[in-house]
C-alpha positions, 0 to 999 in steps of 0.5 A, a space after each residue: 200681677 194676679 190676673 182674674 178673668 171675671 167673665 169667661 164662658 163655657 159651652 154646655 151645648 154638648 151635654 147629653 141632656 136626654 141622658 141625664 135630665 130627670 123625668 118627666 122632663 127627659 123627652 123635652 131635654 135641650 138638644 142641638 138641631 141644625 137648620 137648612 143652612 147647616 147652622 147649629 142651634 140649641 132647642 129648649 122646649 120648642 124654641 131655637 136659641 139663639 133666635 135665627 130670624 124675626 123680632 129679637 133675632 141674634 147674629 147666628 149665621 151673620 157675616 163676622 169680620 172679627 173672630 177669636 182664635 178657635 179653641 175647644 176650651 169652652 167644652 174641654 177644661 184641660 184645653 181651657 187651662 192651656 189657653 189661660 196660661 197662653 193669656 196669663 190668666 190665673 183664675 177664670 170665673 165661668 158663665 155658660 152660653 146657650 141654655 145658661 143665657 136663655 134659661 130664665 125665659 123658659 116658660 115651664 119653670 119646673 123644666 127650667 129648674 131641672 135644666 139648671 141642676 144638670 148644668 150646674 153638675 156639669 160645670 162643677 165637673 168641668 171645674 174639677 180639672 183645676 178647682 183653684 183656677 176654675 170657678 163656677 157661676 151658678 145657674 138658677 131658674 129665677 122665674 121660680 124664686 123658691 127653687 132658685 133659692 134651693 139651687 143657689 144654696 146647693 151650688 154654693 154649699 156643695 159645688 163650691 161656686 163663687 157667684 150666681 148669675 141673674 138676668 135683668 128680667 125673666 119669663 115671669 116678667 118681674 123686674 129685679 126689685 120685685 118683692 117676690 125676688 127678695 128671698 133670692 137676694 137675701 140668700 145670695 147675701 147670706 151665702 156671701 156670693 155676688 149676683 152677676 147680672 148677665 144679659 143674653 142677646 136673644 129672645 126675652 131681652 125686652 130693650 132690644 128684642 121687643 123693638 128690632 128684627 135685625 141682629 146689629 140692633 138687638 145685640 147693640 141694644 141688649 147689653 147696655 140698656 138692660 144693664 142700665 134698667 137693672 141698675 135702676 131697679 137694684 139701686 132705686 128700688 132699694 135693694 142695697 138698703 134692704 141687703 146692705 152686704 149684697 154685692 152685684 156685678 154688671 157683666 158684658 156691657 162695658 163701663 162707659 155708660 156708668 158715669 152718665 147713668 150716675 148723673 141722670 139718676 142723681 138729677 132725678 133724685 134731686 127733684 123726685 126724692 119724695 117718691 123714693 123715701 127708702 133711699 138714704 143717699 143719692 143713687 151715685 153714692 150707692 153705685 160707687 159705694 162698694 156693693 156694685 161692680 162693672 166689667 169693662 171692655 179692654 178697648 174702652 177709651 174712657 176707661 181712665 175717666 170711668 175709673 176716676 169717676 166711678 172708682 178704680 175699685 169697682 171695675 173688673 176685667 172680663 175676657 168674654 172667652 171665647 165668644 165671637 166678640 172676644 179677642 182671645 188670645 190677646 185680651 189680657 195683652 190689650 189692657 196690659 199694653 195700654 199706656 193710659 193706665 198706671 200699673 197700680 190701676 192695672 193691678 186693681 182692674 185685672 185682679 184685685 177687684 175681682 178677688 174681692 168681688 168673688 171672695 177669691 
């Protein structure tokens, strides 16, 4: 059985940003700083990432009862390949961590675009350890759609990346169905790469960060609620009608919310259909129609039901390697040992679907 990790992470924190970032941004390059507790943060343009305290804070420095096995593989691709062998993962699709997840909320869009170019070059070099098994996901400054299109084109054509990441919103405060972002989605469709909606849990994710100042609250809220908003914008906003070959994946929020959201959006479609004349079918038909994919959590008890309701072809395995809520080195094992999933279903969930999504 082919195992594809649809969402594993790398750590770009150790990039020598000040040495490689182009002028005039070098003096404002991301850097690692330490607070008075000895906790390391990334600082971009005067802001700590993740936010340590206050509204929208993340869980840096908080007690953790479960941690994955330590490894250097997020920065060292040779170790990463060994870790993949340990798990039984054939191919890993790679997302970043600190600047990666927070870059869309950098207000200076020119600085953000410069950081994206450096990050993508670094990731391409990381993938060179084994380009057959390590696949990059492009970072773009989506707050500047014109530059985002240019960098997406470079990342796919020159660096051979297989996808591009996007947040549910950004420093520009635009939702994903904003017409200003149409060129970005059009370019992803033209290049035949999926747009992967990936949420960070720090400053700039409104569902959790504008309401709460406790890390439990912000982290629990940020992923699923922002992904539900993203689906709303992409489906009801008509992006799948406008871009019929576009593929979109929703990462790191589980999949148990998808059937509920299908039914709720369909209910609204029943009596509010005249307000969305651009839709040609109920939202649920778009959500299970082959353009959208959803990353599941390996311990989700509702997974068999979700696979039946949403479609077994729309769900993808993601390890979240090696973030604090990852279960490395037992992520693959946890799914493969489940008795409530057939071998045929496991084959789709663990590799076939991701291969189709990322054109592997």
